MIFITOR-370500 format. One line per 4 residues: their letters; for each residue x, y, z of N, C-alpha, C. Coordinates in steps of 0.1 Angstrom, whole numbers. Atoms other than C-alpha are relative to their C-alpha. Layout:
N
A	X:Y:Z:X:Y:Z:X:Y:Z  ...
***
This chain:
243
MSYP	1:9:11:920:2409:-2178:-4:-14:4  4:14:-4:903:2375:-2178:3:-9:-12  -4:10:11:912:2343:-2197:-11:-11:0  11:9:1:881:2323:-2208:5:-14:-6
CQTC	-3:14:6:882:2285:-2214:-8:-1:-13  7:2:13:873:2278:-2250:-10:-11:0  8:12:-1:856:2246:-2240:-13:2:8  12:-1:-9:833:2255:-2211:-3:15:4
NKQY	2:-15:-2:836:2294:-2210:3:4:14  -3:-4:-14:848:2294:-2174:11:11:-1  -9:-11:1:868:2326:-2167:11:-1:11  -11:0:-9:902:2328:-2151:8:13:0
TKKS	-8:-13:-1:923:2358:-2139:14:-2:-4  -14:3:3:956:2340:-2145:1:-10:-11  -1:9:11:967:2323:-2177:5:-14:5  -6:12:-5:986:2297:-2157:-12:-9:6
SLDK	11:8:-5:953:2287:-2140:-9:-5:-11  7:5:12:936:2285:-2174:7:-12:-6  -8:11:6:964:2262:-2187:-3:-13:8  2:12:-8:959:2238:-2158:-14:-5:-2
HNIL	14:4:1:921:2239:-2162:-2:-7:-14  2:5:14:924:2233:-2200:3:-15:-2  -5:14:1:942:2200:-2196:-12:-10:4  11:8:-5:914:2185:-2175:-13:2:-7
CQFL	13:-4:7:885:2203:-2192:-1:-7:-14  0:6:14:895:2192:-2227:-1:-15:1  0:15:-2:901:2156:-2215:-15:-5:3  14:4:-4:866:2154:-2198:-10:2:-11
HTKK	10:-3:11:847:2170:-2227:2:-9:-12  -3:9:12:865:2148:-2253:-7:-13:3  6:13:-3:852:2117:-2235:-15:0:-2  15:-1:2:816:2130:-2238:-4:0:-15
VVQE	3:-1:14:818:2133:-2276:1:-14:-6  -1:13:7:810:2102:-2296:7:2:-13  -8:-1:12:836:2098:-2323:1:-13:-8  -1:12:8:839:2074:-2352:14:-6:2
EPAE	-14:5:-2:877:2071:-2346:4:3:14  -5:-3:-14:894:2069:-2312:8:13:0  -7:-13:-2:907:2102:-2299:14:-3:3  -14:1:-3:944:2108:-2295:2:-1:15
LPSY	-2:2:-14:955:2095:-2262:9:11:6  -9:-10:-6:970:2121:-2238:14:-6:4  -14:4:-3:1007:2120:-2231:2:-3:15  -3:3:-15:1023:2108:-2198:-1:13:8
KQLW	0:-13:-7:1028:2145:-2188:-14:5:2  13:-5:-1:993:2154:-2196:-9:-8:10  7:9:-10:980:2124:-2176:4:4:14  -5:-4:-13:1001:2135:-2147:-6:13:5
NIVQ	7:-13:-3:987:2170:-2149:-14:-2:4  14:3:-3:952:2156:-2150:-2:-5:14  1:6:-14:958:2135:-2119:2:10:11  -3:-11:-10:973:2165:-2101:-13:9:2
ELGI	12:-9:-1:943:2187:-2110:-12:-7:7  11:7:-6:918:2160:-2100:3:-1:15  -4:1:-14:937:2156:-2067:-3:13:8  2:-13:-6:935:2193:-2060:-15:2:2
KYTA	14:-2:-1:898:2194:-2068:-7:-9:10  6:10:-10:890:2163:-2047:3:5:14  -4:-5:-13:909:2178:-2017:-9:12:4  8:-12:-3:890:2211:-2020:-15:-4:3
VESR	14:4:-2:856:2193:-2023:-1:-7:13  0:7:-13:864:2170:-1993:0:10:11  -1:-10:-11:874:2200:-1972:-13:8:1  13:-7:0:842:2218:-1982:-11:-8:6
LEEV	10:9:-6:821:2188:-1973:1:-1:15  -3:0:-14:837:2186:-1939:-6:12:7  6:-12:-5:828:2222:-1933:-15:0:1  15:0:0:792:2217:-1943:-5:-9:10
QKWT	4:10:-10:789:2186:-1921:1:6:14  -2:-6:-13:803:2205:-1891:-10:11:3  10:-10:-2:780:2234:-1897:-14:-6:2  13:6:-2:750:2211:-1900:-2:-6:14
QQQK	0:5:-14:759:2194:-1867:-2:11:10  1:-12:-9:762:2228:-1850:-14:5:0  14:-5:1:727:2238:-1863:-9:-10:7  8:10:-7:713:2205:-1850:0:2:15
RKIH	-1:-2:-15:727:2212:-1815:-6:12:5  6:-13:-4:713:2247:-1815:-15:-1:2  15:1:-1:677:2235:-1818:-4:-6:13  6:5:-12:659:2231:-1786:-15:-1:-2
VEQW	14:2:4:625:2216:-1795:-10:5:10  9:-4:-10:608:2222:-1762:-1:15:1  0:-14:0:619:2258:-1762:-8:6:-12  7:-5:12:607:2263:-1798:-15:-2:1
LNTN	15:3:-1:573:2246:-1790:-6:11:10  6:-9:-10:568:2268:-1759:-1:15:-5  0:-13:5:576:2299:-1779:-11:2:-12  7:-1:13:556:2291:-1811:-14:-7:0
IKPI	12:8:1:529:2265:-1804:-8:0:13  8:-1:-11:500:2271:-1781:-14:-8:-3  12:8:3:473:2243:-1783:-12:7:8  12:-6:-6:437:2253:-1774:-4:-8:13
QGFE	2:7:-13:437:2227:-1746:12:-8:4  -12:8:-5:461:2207:-1725:-2:-15:-3  0:14:4:470:2171:-1730:-10:-8:8  9:8:-8:450:2157:-1701:-14:1:-5
SWAK	14:-1:5:417:2171:-1714:-1:-6:-13  1:6:14:425:2161:-1750:-1:-15:1  -1:15:-1:433:2125:-1739:-14:-5:5  14:4:-5:399:2123:-1720:-10:1:-11
ELSI	10:-2:10:380:2135:-1750:2:-8:-13  -2:8:12:394:2110:-1775:-12:-9:-1  13:7:1:362:2095:-1789:2:-14:-4  1:14:4:355:2058:-1792:-13:-2:-6
DHED	13:1:6:328:2052:-1817:-4:-15:-3  6:14:3:307:2022:-1829:10:-8:-8  -9:8:8:333:2012:-1855:12:-5:8  -11:5:-9:360:2009:-1828:-5:-12:7
LERL	5:12:-7:338:1985:-1809:-2:-12:-9  1:11:10:331:1965:-1841:14:-6:-3  -14:5:2:369:1963:-1846:4:-9:12  -4:8:-12:373:1950:-1810:-7:-14:-1
LSRM	7:12:1:346:1924:-1817:4:-9:-12  -6:8:11:364:1913:-1848:13:-6:4  -12:7:-4:397:1895:-1850:12:10:1  -11:-10:0:417:1928:-1850:6:0:14
PTVN	-7:0:-13:443:1928:-1822:-3:14:8  4:-12:-8:437:1953:-1793:10:12:-3  -10:-10:4:469:1972:-1803:-5:8:-12  5:-6:12:454:1979:-1837:-13:8:2
VILE	13:-7:-3:420:1989:-1823:3:13:6  -4:-12:-6:437:2015:-1801:6:10:-10  -6:-8:11:457:2028:-1831:-11:6:-8  12:-6:8:424:2032:-1850:-7:11:7
IFKH	7:-11:-8:410:2053:-1822:8:13:-2  -9:-11:3:440:2076:-1826:-2:6:-14  1:-4:14:436:2077:-1863:-12:9:-3  12:-8:3:400:2089:-1864:-2:12:9
NISQ	1:-12:-9:407:2115:-1836:11:10:-4  -11:-9:5:437:2130:-1855:-2:4:-14  1:-5:13:434:2152:-1885:14:3:-5  -13:-2:5:465:2152:-1907:3:15:-3
EEKM	-2:-14:3:459:2189:-1916:2:8:13  0:-7:-13:457:2199:-1879:10:-5:10  -8:7:-9:485:2179:-1864:7:9:10  -8:-9:-8:504:2209:-1850:-9:8:10
TYPL	10:-6:-9:472:2220:-1831:-2:-8:12  3:9:-11:471:2190:-1808:11:2:11  -10:-1:-11:488:2190:-1773:9:-12:1  -9:11:1:507:2159:-1784:6:1:-14
VCFD	-6:-2:13:533:2163:-1812:13:-9:0  -13:7:2:563:2144:-1826:5:4:-14  -7:-5:12:588:2150:-1854:8:-11:-7  -8:9:8:606:2132:-1882:14:-1:6
QKVN	-14:-1:-5:639:2144:-1867:3:-6:14  -1:5:-14:632:2130:-1832:-8:-13:0  7:13:2:623:2093:-1838:-6:-5:13  8:5:-11:596:2080:-1814:1:8:13
LFYI	0:-9:-11:600:2110:-1792:-12:9:-1  12:-8:0:568:2128:-1782:1:12:10  1:-11:-9:561:2161:-1766:-15:3:3  14:-3:-4:529:2170:-1746:0:14:6
YKEA	2:-13:-6:515:2204:-1736:-8:-3:13  6:3:-13:508:2200:-1699:-10:11:4  11:-9:-3:475:2215:-1687:3:8:12  -2:-7:-13:486:2224:-1652:11:11:-1
TTIW	-11:-9:1:519:2241:-1662:0:8:-12  1:-6:13:509:2252:-1697:14:1:-7  -12:1:7:543:2242:-1710:2:-13:-7  -3:12:8:556:2216:-1735:11:-8:8
EKYE	-10:8:-6:575:2187:-1720:2:-13:-8  -1:13:7:589:2154:-1733:-10:-10:7  10:9:-5:564:2126:-1730:7:-14:1  -8:12:-2:582:2096:-1715:-9:-13:-2
SEEF	6:13:3:574:2059:-1723:-9:-4:12  8:5:-12:562:2053:-1687:-13:8:1  13:-8:0:536:2081:-1690:-9:-5:-11  9:4:12:524:2068:-1724:-8:-13:4
IILV	7:12:-5:515:2035:-1707:-13:3:7  12:-4:-7:490:2054:-1686:-11:3:-10  10:-3:10:473:2067:-1717:-6:-13:-6  5:13:5:471:2032:-1731:-10:-7:9
KQLH	8:6:-10:456:2019:-1699:-14:8:1  12:-8:0:430:2048:-1700:-9:-5:-11  8:4:12:419:2038:-1735:-5:-14:2  4:14:-3:419:2001:-1725:-12:0:9
KRLM	11:0:-10:396:2009:-1696:-13:4:-7  12:-5:7:372:2028:-1718:-5:-10:-10  5:10:9:371:2000:-1743:-7:-11:8  6:10:-8:363:1976:-1715:-14:4:4
IELN	13:-6:-4:334:1999:-1704:-9:-1:-12  9:1:12:321:2001:-1740:-4:-14:-3  3:14:2:323:1963:-1743:-11:-5:10  9:4:-10:304:1958:-1711:-14:6:-3
QWKK	13:-6:4:277:1983:-1722:-7:-7:-12  5:8:12:274:1964:-1755:-6:-13:5  5:13:-5:270:1932:-1736:-14:1:7  13:-2:-6:241:1946:-1715:-11:3:-10
AHEE	10:-3:10:224:1959:-1746:-4:-12:-9  2:12:9:226:1925:-1763:-1:-13:8  1:12:-8:219:1901:-1734:-8:-11:-6  9:11:6:190:1883:-1751:6:-6:-12
ELQA	-6:5:12:209:1880:-1784:12:-10:4  -11:8:-4:239:1866:-1766:-4:-14:6  5:13:-5:218:1839:-1749:-5:-9:-11  6:7:12:202:1829:-1782:10:-3:-11
NELL	-9:1:12:232:1832:-1805:14:-4:6  -13:4:-5:263:1811:-1796:12:6:-8  -11:-7:7:284:1827:-1824:3:14:5  -1:-13:-6:277:1861:-1810:6:0:13
LEQY	-6:1:-14:285:1850:-1775:15:-3:-1  -14:3:2:318:1835:-1788:8:12:-4  -6:-12:5:326:1868:-1805:2:9:12  -1:-9:-12:320:1887:-1772:11:-6:9
NKAF	-10:6:-9:341:1862:-1752:15:2:-5  -13:-2:5:370:1865:-1776:5:15:1  -3:-14:-1:369:1903:-1775:3:3:15  -3:-2:-15:368:1902:-1736:13:-6:3
SKLT	-13:6:-3:397:1878:-1736:12:8:-6  -10:-8:6:417:1901:-1759:4:12:10  -2:-11:-9:412:1930:-1735:7:-4:13  -5:5:-13:420:1910:-1703:14:-6:-1
SIQF	-13:6:1:451:1894:-1717:11:9:-5  -9:-9:6:468:1925:-1729:12:2:9  -13:-3:-7:505:1930:-1719:3:15:-2  0:-15:2:506:1968:-1713:14:5:-5
LQAS	-13:-5:4:544:1972:-1717:3:-2:-14  -2:3:14:546:1954:-1750:-9:7:-9  10:-6:8:514:1968:-1763:2:15:-1  -3:-14:1:523:2004:-1754:12:4:-9
TKIR	-11:-2:9:556:2001:-1772:-4:0:-15  5:1:14:538:1990:-1804:-9:12:-4  9:-11:2:511:2016:-1800:8:13:-2  -8:-12:0:537:2043:-1794:7:2:-14
SGLY	-6:0:14:555:2034:-1827:-10:3:-10  10:-2:10:523:2033:-1846:-6:14:1  5:-13:-1:511:2066:-1832:10:10:-5  -11:-9:5:545:2082:-1841:-2:1:-15
AILK	2:0:14:539:2072:-1877:-12:8:-5  13:-7:3:504:2087:-1877:2:15:2  0:-14:-5:513:2120:-1859:12:8:-4  -13:-7:2:549:2128:-1869:-1:11:-11
TDLK	-1:-12:9:556:2162:-1887:15:2:-3  -14:-4:3:587:2173:-1905:3:14:6  -3:-13:-7:602:2200:-1883:6:10:-9  -6:-10:10:620:2215:-1913:-11:9:-6
TQIE	11:-8:5:586:2227:-1925:-6:10:10  5:-9:-11:579:2244:-1892:10:11:4  -10:-9:-4:612:2261:-1885:11:1:-11  -10:-3:11:641:2275:-1906:13:-6:2
YVF	-13:6:-3:669:2255:-1890:2:-12:-10  -4:11:9:687:2229:-1912:3:-12:9  -3:12:-7:687:2193:-1900:10:-8:-9
***
């Protein structure tokens, strides 16, 4: 036999449980109803019962929340990103080859010749070399759940590894060197114009100065953060674990 609440239709197997529920349920629902005259105030005993019932419910909710939080933390600890990557993601090429093939186009050189800082120029190179729809196909990945932490697919070992900050500086230096080569080639192609146009010469000198004055440690930190924003993926969309 079940005992239904006349207010919310919740079912109880014991009448005593229904009686306890009714006190709180009727009180809460009464407060939701707009009345022209004030409702009759509950008695001291009824208020005490309401407080008791709320205390019981609060304790139960708090206990359940603690269980959920513990379970969530356990699931977080179970996730081994490198192991998951090595099992599920196989890029078509290794990181070393991919890094060498990052294209630097005419617009990148134009940005370098403008007032854009070198850090932003390098970030733009990454932007036009990365497709948002194909982020998980590259040998360089990062995730929302692992802030500023990168993983690369090593060509020699064909496994995923963490990409440390010290290694990232090497990539920045490689791109910096390629920008310097591109700028020098541009200079050779515009020798006559540079001699005849002081503004163009000044533009070149400023671009050259930007490249030669770069502080690699500071620049790589900023570029790493910017690249993380471009490349990051929500790991929850890739695997079934709960973060």
